[in-house]
PyMOL CGO cylinders between C-alpha atoms (Angstrom):
from pymol import cmd
from pymol.cgo import CYLINDER

trace = [
    CYLINDER, 100.75, 96.98, 76.87, 101.27, 97.19, 80.63, 0.3, 1, 1, 1, 1, 1, 1,
    CYLINDER, 101.27, 97.19, 80.63, 102.97, 94.38, 82.44, 0.3, 1, 1, 1, 1, 1, 1,
    CYLINDER, 102.97, 94.38, 82.44, 100.75, 93.06, 85.22, 0.3, 1, 1, 1, 1, 1, 1,
    CYLINDER, 100.75, 93.06, 85.22, 102.58, 92.46, 88.48, 0.3, 1, 1, 1, 1, 1, 1,
    CYLINDER, 102.58, 92.46, 88.48, 101.38, 89.73, 90.80, 0.3, 1, 1, 1, 1, 1, 1,
    CYLINDER, 101.38, 89.73, 90.80, 100.49, 91.13, 94.22, 0.3, 1, 1, 1, 1, 1, 1,
    CYLINDER, 100.49, 91.13, 94.22, 99.19, 89.41, 97.30, 0.3, 1, 1, 1, 1, 1, 1,
    CYLINDER, 99.19, 89.41, 97.30, 95.62, 90.70, 97.63, 0.3, 1, 1, 1, 1, 1, 1,
    CYLINDER, 95.62, 90.70, 97.63, 95.57, 89.45, 101.22, 0.3, 1, 1, 1, 1, 1, 1,
    CYLINDER, 95.57, 89.45, 101.22, 98.30, 91.93, 102.13, 0.3, 1, 1, 1, 1, 1, 1,
    CYLINDER, 98.30, 91.93, 102.13, 96.93, 95.46, 102.64, 0.3, 1, 1, 1, 1, 1, 1,
    CYLINDER, 96.93, 95.46, 102.64, 100.44, 96.94, 102.48, 0.3, 1, 1, 1, 1, 1, 1,
    CYLINDER, 100.44, 96.94, 102.48, 101.14, 95.29, 99.10, 0.3, 1, 1, 1, 1, 1, 1,
    CYLINDER, 101.14, 95.29, 99.10, 97.79, 96.42, 97.68, 0.3, 1, 1, 1, 1, 1, 1,
    CYLINDER, 97.79, 96.42, 97.68, 98.38, 99.98, 98.96, 0.3, 1, 1, 1, 1, 1, 1,
    CYLINDER, 98.38, 99.98, 98.96, 101.90, 100.08, 97.50, 0.3, 1, 1, 1, 1, 1, 1,
    CYLINDER, 101.90, 100.08, 97.50, 100.72, 98.77, 94.11, 0.3, 1, 1, 1, 1, 1, 1,
    CYLINDER, 100.72, 98.77, 94.11, 97.81, 101.24, 94.07, 0.3, 1, 1, 1, 1, 1, 1,
    CYLINDER, 97.81, 101.24, 94.07, 100.07, 104.20, 94.84, 0.3, 1, 1, 1, 1, 1, 1,
    CYLINDER, 100.07, 104.20, 94.84, 102.46, 103.12, 92.10, 0.3, 1, 1, 1, 1, 1, 1,
    CYLINDER, 102.46, 103.12, 92.10, 99.62, 103.01, 89.55, 0.3, 1, 1, 1, 1, 1, 1,
    CYLINDER, 99.62, 103.01, 89.55, 98.22, 106.38, 90.66, 0.3, 1, 1, 1, 1, 1, 1,
    CYLINDER, 98.22, 106.38, 90.66, 101.64, 107.99, 90.48, 0.3, 1, 1, 1, 1, 1, 1,
    CYLINDER, 101.64, 107.99, 90.48, 102.40, 106.51, 87.07, 0.3, 1, 1, 1, 1, 1, 1,
    CYLINDER, 102.40, 106.51, 87.07, 99.03, 107.37, 85.51, 0.3, 1, 1, 1, 1, 1, 1,
    CYLINDER, 99.03, 107.37, 85.51, 98.26, 110.71, 87.17, 0.3, 1, 1, 1, 1, 1, 1,
    CYLINDER, 98.26, 110.71, 87.17, 101.69, 112.04, 88.09, 0.3, 1, 1, 1, 1, 1, 1,
    CYLINDER, 101.69, 112.04, 88.09, 102.54, 113.27, 91.59, 0.3, 1, 1, 1, 1, 1, 1,
    CYLINDER, 102.54, 113.27, 91.59, 100.15, 116.24, 91.54, 0.3, 1, 1, 1, 1, 1, 1,
    CYLINDER, 100.15, 116.24, 91.54, 97.23, 114.23, 90.16, 0.3, 1, 1, 1, 1, 1, 1,
    CYLINDER, 97.23, 114.23, 90.16, 97.85, 111.47, 92.67, 0.3, 1, 1, 1, 1, 1, 1,
    CYLINDER, 97.85, 111.47, 92.67, 97.77, 114.00, 95.50, 0.3, 1, 1, 1, 1, 1, 1,
    CYLINDER, 97.77, 114.00, 95.50, 94.53, 115.57, 94.27, 0.3, 1, 1, 1, 1, 1, 1,
    CYLINDER, 94.53, 115.57, 94.27, 92.94, 112.12, 93.93, 0.3, 1, 1, 1, 1, 1, 1,
    CYLINDER, 92.94, 112.12, 93.93, 94.00, 110.99, 97.40, 0.3, 1, 1, 1, 1, 1, 1,
    CYLINDER, 94.00, 110.99, 97.40, 92.77, 114.17, 99.10, 0.3, 1, 1, 1, 1, 1, 1,
    CYLINDER, 92.77, 114.17, 99.10, 89.24, 113.21, 98.06, 0.3, 1, 1, 1, 1, 1, 1,
    CYLINDER, 89.24, 113.21, 98.06, 89.34, 110.34, 100.53, 0.3, 1, 1, 1, 1, 1, 1,
    CYLINDER, 89.34, 110.34, 100.53, 90.46, 112.04, 103.71, 0.3, 1, 1, 1, 1, 1, 1,
    CYLINDER, 90.46, 112.04, 103.71, 88.69, 110.50, 106.65, 0.3, 1, 1, 1, 1, 1, 1,
    CYLINDER, 88.69, 110.50, 106.65, 88.05, 113.73, 108.47, 0.3, 1, 1, 1, 1, 1, 1,
    CYLINDER, 88.05, 113.73, 108.47, 88.16, 114.04, 112.23, 0.3, 1, 1, 1, 1, 1, 1,
    CYLINDER, 88.16, 114.04, 112.23, 85.97, 114.55, 115.24, 0.3, 1, 1, 1, 1, 1, 1,
    CYLINDER, 85.97, 114.55, 115.24, 82.70, 112.96, 116.25, 0.3, 1, 1, 1, 1, 1, 1,
    CYLINDER, 82.70, 112.96, 116.25, 79.90, 114.60, 114.29, 0.3, 1, 1, 1, 1, 1, 1,
    CYLINDER, 79.90, 114.60, 114.29, 77.21, 112.57, 116.02, 0.3, 1, 1, 1, 1, 1, 1,
    CYLINDER, 77.21, 112.57, 116.02, 78.02, 114.01, 119.44, 0.3, 1, 1, 1, 1, 1, 1,
    CYLINDER, 78.02, 114.01, 119.44, 79.16, 117.45, 118.23, 0.3, 1, 1, 1, 1, 1, 1,
    CYLINDER, 79.16, 117.45, 118.23, 75.91, 118.19, 116.39, 0.3, 1, 1, 1, 1, 1, 1,
    CYLINDER, 75.91, 118.19, 116.39, 74.04, 118.20, 119.71, 0.3, 1, 1, 1, 1, 1, 1,
    CYLINDER, 74.04, 118.20, 119.71, 76.56, 120.59, 121.29, 0.3, 1, 1, 1, 1, 1, 1,
    CYLINDER, 76.56, 120.59, 121.29, 75.84, 123.37, 118.78, 0.3, 1, 1, 1, 1, 1, 1,
    CYLINDER, 75.84, 123.37, 118.78, 73.14, 125.96, 119.26, 0.3, 1, 1, 1, 1, 1, 1,
    CYLINDER, 73.14, 125.96, 119.26, 70.31, 125.98, 116.72, 0.3, 1, 1, 1, 1, 1, 1,
    CYLINDER, 70.31, 125.98, 116.72, 70.49, 128.82, 114.21, 0.3, 1, 1, 1, 1, 1, 1,
    CYLINDER, 70.49, 128.82, 114.21, 67.15, 130.54, 113.56, 0.3, 1, 1, 1, 1, 1, 1,
    CYLINDER, 67.15, 130.54, 113.56, 65.88, 130.08, 109.99, 0.3, 1, 1, 1, 1, 1, 1,
    CYLINDER, 65.88, 130.08, 109.99, 65.71, 133.85, 109.48, 0.3, 1, 1, 1, 1, 1, 1,
    CYLINDER, 65.71, 133.85, 109.48, 69.45, 134.12, 110.18, 0.3, 1, 1, 1, 1, 1, 1,
    CYLINDER, 69.45, 134.12, 110.18, 70.20, 131.42, 107.62, 0.3, 1, 1, 1, 1, 1, 1,
    CYLINDER, 70.20, 131.42, 107.62, 68.05, 133.15, 104.99, 0.3, 1, 1, 1, 1, 1, 1,
    CYLINDER, 68.05, 133.15, 104.99, 69.84, 136.46, 105.63, 0.3, 1, 1, 1, 1, 1, 1,
    CYLINDER, 69.84, 136.46, 105.63, 73.23, 134.77, 105.26, 0.3, 1, 1, 1, 1, 1, 1,
    CYLINDER, 73.23, 134.77, 105.26, 72.23, 133.23, 101.92, 0.3, 1, 1, 1, 1, 1, 1,
    CYLINDER, 72.23, 133.23, 101.92, 70.92, 136.45, 100.39, 0.3, 1, 1, 1, 1, 1, 1,
    CYLINDER, 70.92, 136.45, 100.39, 73.47, 138.36, 98.29, 0.3, 1, 1, 1, 1, 1, 1,
    CYLINDER, 73.47, 138.36, 98.29, 74.79, 141.57, 99.81, 0.3, 1, 1, 1, 1, 1, 1,
    CYLINDER, 74.79, 141.57, 99.81, 73.43, 144.82, 98.30, 0.3, 1, 1, 1, 1, 1, 1,
]
cmd.load_cgo(trace, "trace")
């Protein structure tokens, strides 16, 4: 049976520390790293960047998706 530790849920740093401790204990260091990488925030501004890119013709996309012979 796991001992439950009282944490202040109004303190983001305490919640983060407790969460990392649980992840590390249950998943190990490698599992914790793999889990956390799923939640990377990314970077850039997709909304503005999508308008800066040139449109790719549909025929080019189809050719890229077809397997090479």
